[in-house]
C-alpha positions in Angstrom: -37.0 20.1 9.9 -33.3 19.6 9.1 -32.4 18.5 5.6 -30.4 15.3 5.4 -27.6 15.3 2.8 -26.9 11.9 1.2 -24.1 11.1 -1.1 -24.9 9.5 -4.4 -23.8 5.9 -4.0 -22.9 5.8 -7.6 -20.6 8.8 -7.2 -18.8 7.5 -4.2 -18.4 4.1 -5.7 -17.0 5.6 -8.8 -14.5 7.6 -6.8 -13.4 4.4 -5.0 -13.2 2.5 -8.3 -11.0 5.3 -9.7 -8.6 5.2 -6.8 -8.4 1.4 -7.1 -8.1 1.6 -10.9 -5.5 4.3 -10.8 -3.3 2.3 -8.3 -3.6 -1.0 -10.1 -2.9 0.7 -13.5 0.2 2.5 -12.1 1.8 -0.6 -10.7 0.9 -2.5 -14.0 2.4 0.1 -16.2 5.6 0.5 -14.1 5.9 -3.4 -13.8 6.3 -2.9 -10.1 6.7 -6.0 -7.9 3.7 -6.2 -5.5 2.7 -8.4 -2.6 -1.0 -9.3 -2.6 -2.4 -10.3 0.8 -5.5 -12.4 0.6 -8.4 -12.5 3.1 -7.5 -16.0 4.1 -4.0 -14.9 5.1 -2.1 -16.1 2.0 0.6 -13.8 0.6 1.3 -13.7 -3.2 4.2 -11.8 -4.8 4.5 -10.8 -8.5 3.7 -8.2 -11.1 0.2 -7.3 -12.1 -0.3 -8.2 -15.7 -3.9 -7.0 -16.1 -7.1 -6.5 -14.1 -10.8 -5.9 -14.6 -13.8 -5.2 -12.5 -13.7 -8.5 -10.7 -10.2 -9.9 -10.9 -6.4 -9.3 -11.1 -4.0 -11.3 -13.1 -0.7 -11.7 -11.3 2.4 -12.9 -13.1 4.4 -14.8 -10.4 7.5 -16.9 -11.1 6.6 -17.0 -14.9 3.1 -18.3 -14.2 -0.1 -16.4 -14.1 -2.6 -16.5 -11.2 -6.1 -15.2 -11.5 -7.1 -13.6 -8.2 -10.7 -12.5 -7.6 -10.8 -9.1 -6.1 -13.3 -10.1 -3.3 -10.5 -12.4 -2.0 -7.9 -9.6 -1.8 -7.3 -7.9 1.6 -4.5 -5.5 0.3 -2.0 -4.9 -2.5 1.4 -3.5 -1.4 4.1 -2.4 -3.9 7.6 -3.5 -3.1 9.7 -0.9 -1.3 11.1 1.6 -3.7 9.5 0.0 -6.8 6.8 2.6 -7.3 7.5 6.0 -8.9 11.3 5.9 -8.8 14.2 3.8 -9.8 15.7 1.2 -7.4 18.9 3.3 -7.2 17.0 6.3 -5.8 17.6 7.0 -2.1 14.8 6.3 0.4 12.8 9.4 1.4 14.1 11.2 4.5 12.3 10.8 7.8 11.5 13.6 10.2 12.8 13.0 13.7 11.7 14.8 16.8 15.2 15.1 18.2 16.3 18.5 19.6 18.8 20.7 17.7 22.4 19.5 18.1 21.5 16.0 19.2 22.1 12.9 17.1 19.4 11.9 14.7 17.2 9.1 15.8 17.0 6.0 13.7 13.5 4.8 14.8 10.7 5.5 17.2 11.7 7.0 20.5 11.8 4.5 23.4 10.2 5.5 26.7 12.6 7.0 29.2 14.1 4.5 31.7 12.9 4.8 35.2 14.6 3.7 38.4 12.9 1.1 40.5 11.3 2.5 43.6 12.4 1.2 47.1 
């Protein structure tokens, strides 16, 4: 009979908690501006002042908001605010243009087709 390998739920939860804790701690230490999207669709912007197992304290417009983690859909740092100064250039993008052609500034659009008669 085949053996079934199961992950220890405590181990995988701890790994997830470490990812969350590392992210929140980094944006808190760097005082990065973040946008917090809530499950109900609301969008809050501010700096994370502190957090614990169940909640996040967001400093927004010189007032504090206590947000319960179960209500958070995602936390997004402001562009360029995490890990480098705001004066740093944006990272280069890789384009799929052929050598010698002009670089593309966005996703390629589908080729135009002539209407059939």
